[in-house]
C-alpha positions as CSV (number, residue, x, y, z in Angstrom):
1,M,73.4,114.4,90.2
2,A,74.0,117.3,92.6
3,F,76.0,116.4,95.7
4,H,75.2,118.1,99.4
5,D,77.9,118.1,101.7
6,S,75.1,117.8,104.3
7,T,73.5,114.5,103.0
8,F,74.5,111.5,101.1
9,T,72.3,108.9,100.0
10,F,72.6,105.3,97.7
11,E,71.8,107.3,94.6
12,D,75.0,109.8,95.2
13,F,77.1,106.6,96.0
14,S,75.6,104.7,92.9
15,S,76.6,107.5,90.5
16,E,80.2,107.9,91.9
17,P,82.1,106.2,92.8
18,L,80.4,102.6,92.5
19,P,81.2,102.2,88.7
20,P,84.6,103.8,88.4
21,A,85.2,101.7,91.8
22,I,84.3,98.5,89.9
23,S,86.0,99.2,87.0
24,S,89.3,99.7,88.8
25,I,88.8,96.2,90.7
26,Y,87.9,94.3,87.4
27,L,90.7,95.6,85.6
28,W,93.1,94.7,88.6
29,D,91.5,91.1,88.3
30,T,91.9,90.9,84.4
31,C,95.7,91.7,85.0
32,K,96.0,88.9,88.1
33,R,94.3,86.5,86.1
34,G,96.8,87.1,82.8
35,K,93.6,88.3,80.5
36,L,95.0,91.6,79.4
37,F,95.2,91.0,76.1
38,F,92.1,89.1,75.7
39,P,89.3,91.4,73.9
40,E,86.5,89.3,75.3
41,V,87.5,91.1,78.9
42,Y,86.3,94.5,77.9
43,D,82.9,93.1,76.7
44,F,80.4,94.7,78.9
45,L,78.3,91.5,79.7
46,L,81.4,89.8,81.2
47,V,82.2,93.0,83.3
48,K,78.7,92.8,84.3
49,K,78.9,89.2,85.3
50,W,81.8,89.7,87.0
51,T,80.3,92.4,89.1
52,E,77.1,90.5,90.1
53,E,79.8,87.7,91.5
54,F,81.8,90.5,93.4
55,L,78.9,92.1,94.8
56,V,77.4,89.0,96.5
57,N,80.7,88.2,98.0
58,V,80.2,92.1,99.4
59,V,76.6,91.2,100.8
60,S,76.7,88.0,102.0
61,P,78.3,88.2,105.1
62,V,76.7,91.9,106.3
63,K,74.4,92.0,109.0
64,F,71.0,93.6,108.4
65,P,68.2,94.7,110.6
66,N,65.8,92.0,111.8
67,R,62.9,94.1,110.0
68,F,64.3,93.2,106.4
69,N,64.3,90.2,104.3
70,K,67.8,89.5,103.6
71,Q,67.3,87.5,100.4
72,R,65.0,90.2,98.8
73,I,67.5,93.2,99.8
74,V,70.4,91.3,98.2
75,R,68.8,90.8,94.9
76,L,67.8,94.4,95.2
77,F,71.1,95.7,96.0
78,I,72.8,94.2,93.1
79,Q,70.0,95.2,90.6
80,R,70.3,98.5,91.8
81,A,74.0,98.4,91.2
82,I,74.4,97.3,88.3
83,D,71.7,99.4,86.9
84,S,73.8,102.3,88.1
85,I,76.9,100.9,86.2
86,E,74.9,100.4,82.8
87,K,73.6,103.9,83.2
88,S,77.0,105.0,83.8
89,E,80.0,106.4,81.0
90,F,81.6,103.2,81.8
91,K,79.5,101.3,79.7
92,K,79.9,103.4,77.4
93,I,83.8,103.4,77.7
94,Y,83.7,99.8,77.7
95,D,81.8,99.4,74.5
96,S,84.4,101.6,72.8
97,I,87.8,100.7,73.7
98,D,90.0,99.0,71.6
99,S,91.8,96.3,73.3
100,T,94.5,96.2,70.7
101,D,95.7,100.0,71.6
102,R,97.6,100.7,74.9
103,D,96.8,104.1,75.5
104,S,92.9,103.0,75.0
105,I,93.5,100.8,78.3
106,K,95.7,103.2,79.8
107,D,92.9,105.8,79.6
108,L,90.3,103.3,81.1
109,I,92.3,103.0,84.0
110,R,93.1,106.4,84.8
111,K,89.4,107.5,84.2
112,S,88.3,104.5,86.6
113,R,91.0,106.0,89.3
114,E,90.3,109.8,88.9
115,K,86.6,109.2,89.2
116,A,86.6,107.1,91.7
117,K,89.3,109.2,93.7
118,A,86.6,112.3,93.2
119,G,83.8,110.1,94.8
120,F,85.7,109.1,97.7
121,E,86.7,112.6,98.5
122,R,83.4,113.5,98.4
123,M,82.4,110.6,101.0
124,I,85.2,111.5,103.2
125,N,83.9,115.5,103.0
126,F,80.0,114.5,103.9
127,L,81.3,112.3,106.8
128,R,84.0,114.9,108.0
129,R,81.2,117.8,108.2
130,N,78.3,115.4,109.8
131,E,79.1,115.2,113.5
132,E,76.4,112.3,113.9
133,F,79.4,109.9,112.7
134,P,82.3,109.3,114.3
135,P,85.6,110.9,113.2
136,I,87.6,107.3,113.0
137,L,85.1,106.6,109.9
138,W,86.1,109.7,108.0
139,M,89.7,109.1,108.7
140,E,89.7,105.9,107.7
141,F,87.9,106.5,104.1
142,K,90.8,109.1,103.7
143,R,93.5,106.6,104.5
144,F,91.7,104.2,102.2
145,N,91.6,106.8,99.3
146,Q,95.3,107.0,99.4
147,V,96.3,103.6,99.3
148,Y,93.7,103.3,95.9
149,I,95.4,106.1,94.5
150,D,99.4,104.3,95.5
151,T,97.8,100.8,93.7
152,M,96.2,102.4,90.9
153,Q,99.4,104.3,89.9
154,I,101.3,101.1,90.0
155,M,99.1,99.3,87.8
156,I,99.2,101.9,85.4
157,S,103.1,101.4,85.4
158,C,102.5,97.6,84.9
159,I,100.5,98.5,81.8
160,D,102.9,100.3,80.6
161,K,105.5,97.6,81.2
162,W,103.3,94.9,79.9
163,Y,102.0,96.0,76.7
164,K,105.5,95.9,75.3
165,L,104.7,92.4,75.2
166,F,101.2,93.0,72.9
167,P,100.8,89.7,70.3
168,K,101.3,91.4,67.1
169,T,98.5,88.3,66.0
170,K,95.5,86.9,67.4
171,S,97.2,83.4,67.6
172,E,99.8,84.7,69.9
173,I,97.2,86.2,72.6
174,P,97.1,83.0,74.5
175,R,101.2,82.7,74.8
176,K,101.8,86.5,75.5
177,S,99.1,86.4,78.0
178,R,100.7,83.7,79.9
179,I,104.0,85.6,79.7
180,V,102.3,88.2,81.5
181,K,100.5,86.4,84.1
182,I,103.9,85.5,85.3
183,L,105.4,89.0,85.1
184,A,101.9,89.9,87.3
185,E,103.2,87.2,90.0
186,P,105.0,89.5,92.0
187,Y,102.1,91.7,92.0
188,D,99.7,88.7,93.2
189,E,99.5,89.8,96.9
190,L,98.9,93.5,96.4
191,A,96.3,92.6,93.8
192,T,94.5,90.4,96.2
193,D,94.6,93.0,99.1
194,F,93.3,95.3,96.8
195,M,90.4,93.3,96.2
196,N,89.8,92.7,99.7
197,V,89.7,95.9,101.0
198,F,87.5,97.0,98.2
199,I,85.1,94.1,99.7
200,N,85.1,95.5,103.0
201,F,84.8,99.2,101.8
202,F,81.5,97.9,100.0
203,K,80.5,96.2,103.2
204,V,81.0,99.4,105.4
205,L,78.9,101.2,102.9
206,L,76.1,98.9,102.7
207,F,75.8,98.4,106.5
208,L,75.1,102.1,106.4
209,E,72.6,101.9,103.7
210,V,70.6,99.3,105.3
211,W,70.9,100.7,109.0
212,S,69.6,104.3,107.8
213,C,66.4,102.9,106.5
214,E,63.2,102.1,108.0
215,T,61.4,100.2,105.5
216,E,62.6,98.1,102.4
217,D,61.1,100.9,100.0
218,E,63.4,103.4,101.5
219,L,66.4,101.2,100.4
220,F,68.7,102.3,97.8
221,T,67.1,105.2,97.0
222,D,67.7,109.1,97.9
223,K,67.2,108.2,101.6
224,P,70.0,110.1,103.4
225,W,72.4,108.1,105.2
226,S,72.5,108.4,108.9
227,F,73.9,106.8,112.2
228,K,71.5,107.1,114.5
229,N,70.0,103.5,114.7
230,V,73.0,101.7,114.1
231,D,73.8,98.5,115.7
232,F,77.1,99.3,117.6
233,E,78.3,96.1,117.9
234,A,77.4,95.1,114.6
235,F,79.1,98.1,113.2
236,E,82.7,97.4,114.9
237,A,82.8,94.1,113.1
238,V,82.3,95.6,109.9
239,F,84.2,98.8,110.5
240,F,87.6,96.7,111.7
241,N,87.2,94.2,109.2
242,F,87.8,97.3,106.7
243,H,90.5,98.8,109.3
244,D,92.7,95.7,109.1
245,S,92.2,95.5,105.2
246,I,93.3,98.7,104.5
247,N,96.3,97.5,106.9
248,D,96.8,94.5,104.8
249,L,97.2,96.6,101.8
250,S,99.3,99.1,103.1
251,R,101.7,96.5,104.1
252,S,101.8,95.2,100.7
253,L,102.6,98.3,99.2
254,L,105.7,98.6,101.3
255,R,106.7,95.1,100.9
256,F,106.3,95.6,97.1
257,K,108.5,98.6,97.1
258,R,111.2,97.0,98.8
259,K,110.7,93.6,96.5
260,E,110.9,96.0,93.6
261,V,114.4,97.5,95.0
262,L,115.8,94.2,95.5
263,S,114.7,92.5,92.4
264,N,116.1,92.4,88.9
265,F,113.4,94.1,86.6
266,S,116.1,95.2,84.4
267,D,115.1,92.9,81.6
268,P,111.4,91.9,82.4
269,V,110.7,90.4,79.2
270,G,113.4,87.9,79.6
271,W,112.8,87.0,83.0
272,A,109.5,86.3,81.9
273,F,110.3,84.0,79.1
274,K,112.5,82.2,81.6
275,R,109.9,81.5,84.1
276,L,107.6,80.4,81.6
277,M,110.6,78.0,80.0
278,L,110.7,76.7,83.5
279,I,107.0,76.2,84.2
280,S,106.4,74.4,80.8
281,G,109.4,72.2,81.2
282,V,111.3,73.1,78.0
């Protein structure tokens, strides 16, 4: 789909960055839950189910104009989002992924990061070129894009380290996965803040969509986004939650960098085994 700097629509968003952004969040959540080595987590049906649950959390708090039936619009939004992901290249990537191959997983993460980054940059350019939108909006999107890139780089580095524990047999998967979950503990706050910033990011985008449309038929189509009829009080609540979540993720990144320097990760595998023994009472 061609992208024009003068307009931006839900169809543009659903083409990119929605699918790679969802993939990025899902993969971080997979690492946080210690499921990296389980082949089933790369089954697209599971990705789809996770996405539906994630989007319900996104939509529920957003204030809709009185002219819309919120329950009906929520169902429509989730269905359109799922449809766009199913039609994207990411469904094919998940269907073809080799969960025993570290490079295969790393390529998925890199592609998720790069495609999402490109989509965010197009949105930033659109907002920056259109005086109808307040400048603070593109500025915050730009700040969000940078913390996203930094966090995903940490994730790629983690995969490199954690895959040294890759199970040699199927029976080893649960034990090795528990070890990875322990290794991921220092990243819990970072992963949580990463999830939260995306929830608030999607809330802003959904807000722009519903307040840009006059009728339900216009929703989630090629109707261009506009700021003309926005409820400013409602927008401020959504926007400042997004702003605060970027601050939280930025602080987590800084704290993690300091913690990384202070902690001894020279032998992460031995450290993880020690933690696992303590937890299991060995």
